[in-house]
Steps between C-alpha positions, in 0.01 A plus 500: 500500500625848416355825617370665179542869428130538581559342841799717565326828384186388688687485835656839434165656411293366787786583748496861379123519540513334842748762624252783433269644767199274562217552258706714265411447131810484291517540124678227301714775341643586840585145584640449148723808530626441847576124448607532141242253369327530156153636582311274252672194649417618849135554405470129413663398830267722699201356313605167647533647848155651472349169394679331796356756740845631608442851366200716416464681164358848509368660176457851403719818504639412840527132413771257576564220744485457876565199723186284547638313807729583787859431401534247787233289343662463159777245462781485253333189370177694431696766309697251296213271414275793400739577222663165415242244600556204734863426599647173379868426484461230238226389262460166681393680819238691303366212304615181678261289295698562192826376658572136436758497781306674770499194728862404453685822438733597783535851356129566542540468878769761501290733283206452727705596808648798319163617378348464851787697647463781243119506537522515878757785484282700257195444720682629811630823349239759477494827299546680829821305555626583151447879527665526839816304436 
């Protein structure tokens, strides 16, 4: 698994938004400029965040985005999966039924442990943790 550019930019964008005063509506152009992220790319990422319920979209002349949840209720896993989908280190962990060796493969056991470790780590780190460190 490799963090995509969308995943990387997504973290930067939501962390910028999370650092703003509570309930502040922030334009994408501000986030884009301050984090050096292409605005059109950022718009697609923030659409995913809106669908996932992490941020709220505000329309109109004073439109933009604000946080939909407290930062201590949003995990790094929530952020990453909103943009990239479910986390799987290998295809066999995603679709085990397609793996002919799933019952005998010693590597699968290692990948399962590694994936569990990564998932647990991402579930423990909140957006509040990320913006204060």
